[in-house]
C-alpha positions as CSV (number, residue, x, y, z in Angstrom):
1,M,-19.3,144.3,80.3
2,R,-16.3,143.0,78.6
3,Q,-15.3,144.9,75.4
4,T,-14.1,142.9,72.3
5,I,-10.6,142.6,70.9
6,S,-9.2,141.9,67.5
7,C,-5.7,140.8,66.8
8,A,-4.0,142.0,63.7
9,I,-1.2,140.0,62.1
10,V,0.7,140.5,58.9
11,V,2.6,137.5,57.4
12,L,4.9,136.3,54.4
13,N,6.2,132.8,54.6
14,E,5.7,132.2,58.1
15,E,4.4,128.4,58.6
16,L,7.2,127.5,61.0
17,N,5.8,130.2,63.2
18,M,2.1,130.4,62.5
19,R,0.6,127.6,64.7
20,E,2.3,128.7,67.7
21,C,1.4,132.5,67.3
22,L,-2.2,132.0,66.3
23,D,-3.0,129.5,69.2
24,S,-1.5,132.1,71.7
25,A,-4.2,134.3,70.3
26,R,-7.1,132.1,69.7
27,W,-8.9,133.5,72.9
28,M,-9.6,137.0,71.1
29,D,-12.9,137.8,69.7
30,E,-11.6,137.8,66.0
31,I,-8.2,137.2,64.2
32,I,-7.2,139.3,61.2
33,V,-4.5,137.9,58.8
34,V,-3.0,139.8,56.1
35,D,-0.8,137.7,54.1
36,A,1.5,139.0,51.2
37,F,0.8,135.9,49.0
38,S,2.9,133.1,51.0
39,Q,4.2,130.5,48.9
40,D,4.4,128.1,51.9
41,R,1.3,126.5,54.2
42,T,1.0,129.8,56.0
43,V,-2.6,130.4,54.8
44,E,-3.3,126.8,55.2
45,I,-2.5,127.0,58.8
46,C,-4.2,130.2,59.4
47,R,-7.3,128.6,58.3
48,E,-7.3,126.3,61.2
49,F,-7.8,129.7,63.4
50,T,-9.7,132.2,61.3
51,Q,-11.6,132.8,58.2
52,R,-10.4,136.4,58.3
53,I,-7.8,136.0,55.9
54,V,-7.1,139.1,53.2
55,Q,-3.9,138.4,50.7
56,R,-2.6,141.8,49.1
57,P,1.0,142.5,47.6
58,W,3.5,143.6,50.4
59,R,3.8,147.4,50.6
60,G,5.7,147.9,53.8
61,F,5.4,147.0,57.5
62,G,3.5,150.3,58.4
63,D,1.2,150.1,55.5
64,Q,0.5,146.6,55.8
65,K,-0.3,146.6,59.5
66,N,-2.5,149.7,59.0
67,F,-4.4,147.8,56.6
68,A,-4.9,144.9,59.1
69,I,-5.9,147.1,61.6
70,D,-8.7,148.6,59.2
71,Q,-10.2,145.6,59.0
72,A,-10.7,145.3,62.8
73,K,-14.4,145.2,64.0
74,S,-13.8,145.1,67.9
75,D,-13.6,147.8,70.5
76,W,-9.6,147.0,70.9
77,V,-6.9,146.0,68.6
78,F,-3.8,143.9,69.2
79,I,-0.8,143.9,66.9
80,L,1.0,140.7,66.8
81,D,4.0,139.4,64.7
82,A,4.3,135.8,63.5
83,D,7.3,135.2,65.7
84,E,5.8,136.4,69.1
85,R,3.4,134.8,71.6
86,I,0.9,136.3,73.9
87,T,1.8,134.6,77.5
88,P,-1.0,133.6,79.6
89,E,0.1,136.4,82.0
90,L,-0.3,139.1,79.4
91,R,-3.5,137.6,78.3
92,G,-4.6,138.0,82.0
93,E,-3.9,141.6,81.8
94,I,-5.3,142.3,78.6
95,E,-8.5,140.8,79.8
96,A,-8.5,143.1,82.8
97,V,-8.3,146.4,80.6
98,L,-11.2,144.6,78.3
99,S,-13.2,144.4,81.3
100,S,-12.6,147.4,83.3
101,S,-11.6,150.3,80.7
102,E,-13.7,153.5,80.5
103,P,-14.4,155.9,77.9
104,D,-12.0,158.6,79.2
105,G,-9.2,156.0,80.3
106,P,-6.2,155.2,78.6
107,V,-6.4,154.5,74.8
108,A,-3.0,152.7,74.2
109,Y,-1.0,150.4,76.3
110,Y,2.7,149.8,76.3
111,L,4.1,146.4,77.3
112,P,7.6,144.7,77.9
113,R,8.9,142.2,75.3
114,K,11.2,139.3,76.0
115,N,13.5,138.6,73.0
116,Y,15.0,135.2,72.4
117,L,18.0,134.9,70.4
118,Y,19.5,131.6,69.4
119,G,17.4,129.8,72.3
120,K,18.1,132.1,74.9
121,W,16.1,135.1,76.5
122,I,18.4,138.0,76.3
123,R,18.2,140.4,79.0
124,W,21.1,142.7,78.3
125,A,22.6,144.6,75.6
126,G,19.7,146.6,75.5
127,Y,17.3,143.8,74.7
128,Y,14.8,144.1,77.7
129,P,12.3,145.5,78.3
130,D,12.1,146.4,74.7
131,T,8.9,148.2,75.5
132,Q,6.3,148.0,72.6
133,L,2.9,149.5,71.9
134,R,0.7,146.9,70.6
135,L,-2.8,147.2,72.4
136,F,-5.1,150.0,71.6
137,R,-8.5,151.3,71.1
138,R,-9.7,150.9,67.5
139,G,-9.4,154.2,65.7
140,A,-7.0,155.7,68.2
141,G,-4.2,156.2,65.8
142,R,-2.1,155.0,63.0
143,L,1.3,153.4,62.3
144,D,3.8,155.9,60.6
145,D,5.8,155.2,57.5
146,A,9.3,154.7,59.1
147,E,10.7,151.3,58.1
148,P,11.4,148.6,59.2
149,H,10.2,149.7,62.7
150,N,7.1,151.6,63.0
151,K,5.8,153.9,65.5
152,F,2.2,153.9,66.3
153,I,1.1,157.7,66.5
154,F,-2.0,158.3,68.7
155,Q,-3.8,161.0,70.6
156,G,-5.2,160.4,74.2
157,M,-3.9,158.6,77.3
158,S,-1.5,155.6,77.5
159,A,-0.7,153.2,80.3
160,Q,1.7,150.3,81.0
161,L,1.1,146.6,81.2
162,S,3.6,144.4,83.2
163,A,3.3,141.2,81.6
164,P,5.6,140.5,78.7
165,L,5.1,139.2,75.2
166,D,7.5,136.4,74.2
167,H,9.3,137.1,70.9
168,Y,11.4,134.4,69.2
169,T,13.4,136.7,66.8
170,E,16.2,134.6,65.5
171,R,16.5,131.0,66.6
172,T,19.4,130.5,64.5
173,I,22.1,132.3,63.0
174,A,20.6,131.5,59.4
175,D,17.3,133.0,60.7
176,H,19.3,136.4,61.4
177,F,20.7,136.4,58.0
178,R,17.2,135.9,56.4
179,K,16.2,139.2,57.7
180,F,19.5,141.0,57.4
181,N,19.5,142.2,53.7
182,N,16.0,143.4,53.6
183,F,16.1,145.1,57.1
184,T,19.8,146.9,56.3
185,T,18.1,148.0,52.9
186,L,15.0,149.6,54.6
187,A,17.2,151.1,57.5
188,A,19.5,152.9,54.6
189,Q,16.3,154.2,53.0
190,E,15.1,155.6,55.9
191,R,18.5,157.0,57.1
192,A,18.5,158.7,53.7
193,K,15.4,161.0,54.6
194,T,17.8,162.7,56.9
195,K,21.5,162.1,56.1
196,H,22.8,162.9,52.4
197,S,26.3,162.2,52.6
198,V,28.3,159.1,54.1
199,H,32.0,159.5,54.9
200,W,34.6,157.1,55.9
201,V,34.1,157.8,59.6
202,D,30.4,156.6,59.2
203,L,31.9,153.4,58.1
204,V,34.7,153.1,60.7
205,F,33.4,154.7,63.8
206,R,29.8,153.8,63.9
207,P,30.1,150.4,63.6
208,F,32.4,150.2,66.4
209,F,30.5,152.9,68.5
210,T,27.3,150.4,67.7
211,F,29.6,147.5,69.4
212,W,30.7,149.4,72.3
213,K,27.3,150.8,73.2
214,Y,25.6,147.2,73.2
215,Y,28.8,145.3,74.6
216,A,30.1,147.3,77.0
217,R,27.7,150.3,77.9
218,R,24.6,148.1,77.9
219,Q,26.4,145.2,79.3
220,G,25.8,142.7,76.5
221,F,29.0,140.9,77.7
222,R,26.7,139.6,80.4
223,E,25.2,137.2,78.0
224,G,28.3,135.3,77.1
225,M,28.8,134.0,73.5
226,H,25.3,135.2,72.8
227,G,26.1,138.8,74.0
228,L,29.2,138.7,71.6
229,L,27.5,137.5,68.7
230,I,24.4,139.9,69.2
231,C,26.4,142.9,69.6
232,A,28.9,141.9,66.7
233,F,25.9,141.5,64.4
234,A,24.4,144.8,65.6
235,S,27.8,146.6,64.4
236,M,27.8,144.4,61.3
237,Y,24.1,146.1,60.8
238,T,25.2,149.7,61.1
239,F,28.0,149.0,58.8
240,V,26.1,147.8,56.1
241,K,23.3,150.1,56.4
242,Y,25.6,152.7,55.9
243,A,27.5,151.1,53.0
244,K,23.9,150.6,51.2
245,L,23.3,154.4,52.0
246,W,26.8,155.3,50.5
247,E,26.0,153.4,47.6
248,S,22.6,154.7,46.8
249,L,23.6,158.4,47.2
250,R,26.5,157.5,44.9
251,Q,24.1,155.9,42.2
252,R,21.8,159.1,42.7
253,Q,24.5,161.2,41.9
254,Q,25.5,159.5,38.9
255,L,22.0,159.8,37.5
256,T,21.9,163.6,38.3
257,N,25.3,164.1,36.6
258,G,24.2,161.9,33.7
259,K,21.2,164.0,33.3
260,G,23.3,167.0,33.5
């Protein structure tokens, strides 16, 4: 007998993505949307596909997704982002898992993700296969609190699916910068857990190394102008992350000295 599956999605102001995203998941047994009080038509569009919509304040990617997972009632859960699409090929593989999985089999499945930036699928610069863990048995594990990119922590066997998930991450340069400020802040906060000082070498050599790693070693140059832009932005991301970390540590030291 085929087991059931829930799709868990967390959103905030995603009206441009929601219809295509939810349409790709409408075959699942239930769709759970956790909305952080969107100000656009996100919720209105979601109601066309599901009534399982919960609104709660944004408390971080991991916390929000774990809450969505907790609402699931099916045997399996699939985590989907608003800018992602489940391909027909991936659906076929998931259906095979639901029809054939056994209690002592894998509890979680990894899958490749195809990232589309500025209208092009990016294969080089380390962007493919961009392996993600998205399908798992309900209750198998939880996401950790590492922001903005959380890791699913679980116990048991895992396996690999071959069909990709489509990810329309940045359609325009403007899309890139809409995420940039928030993501670099979260990355700086995460880095602060293990790094307690920032030196000039962090701001000079780390961004340079990032560009070299993605453009040369991971052959981002093969993507032409797309590759140059992507690798330049990656370098900029590194610079801003460490600049924000430096500022945060400096402000913390000033507060400590003031109290002293």
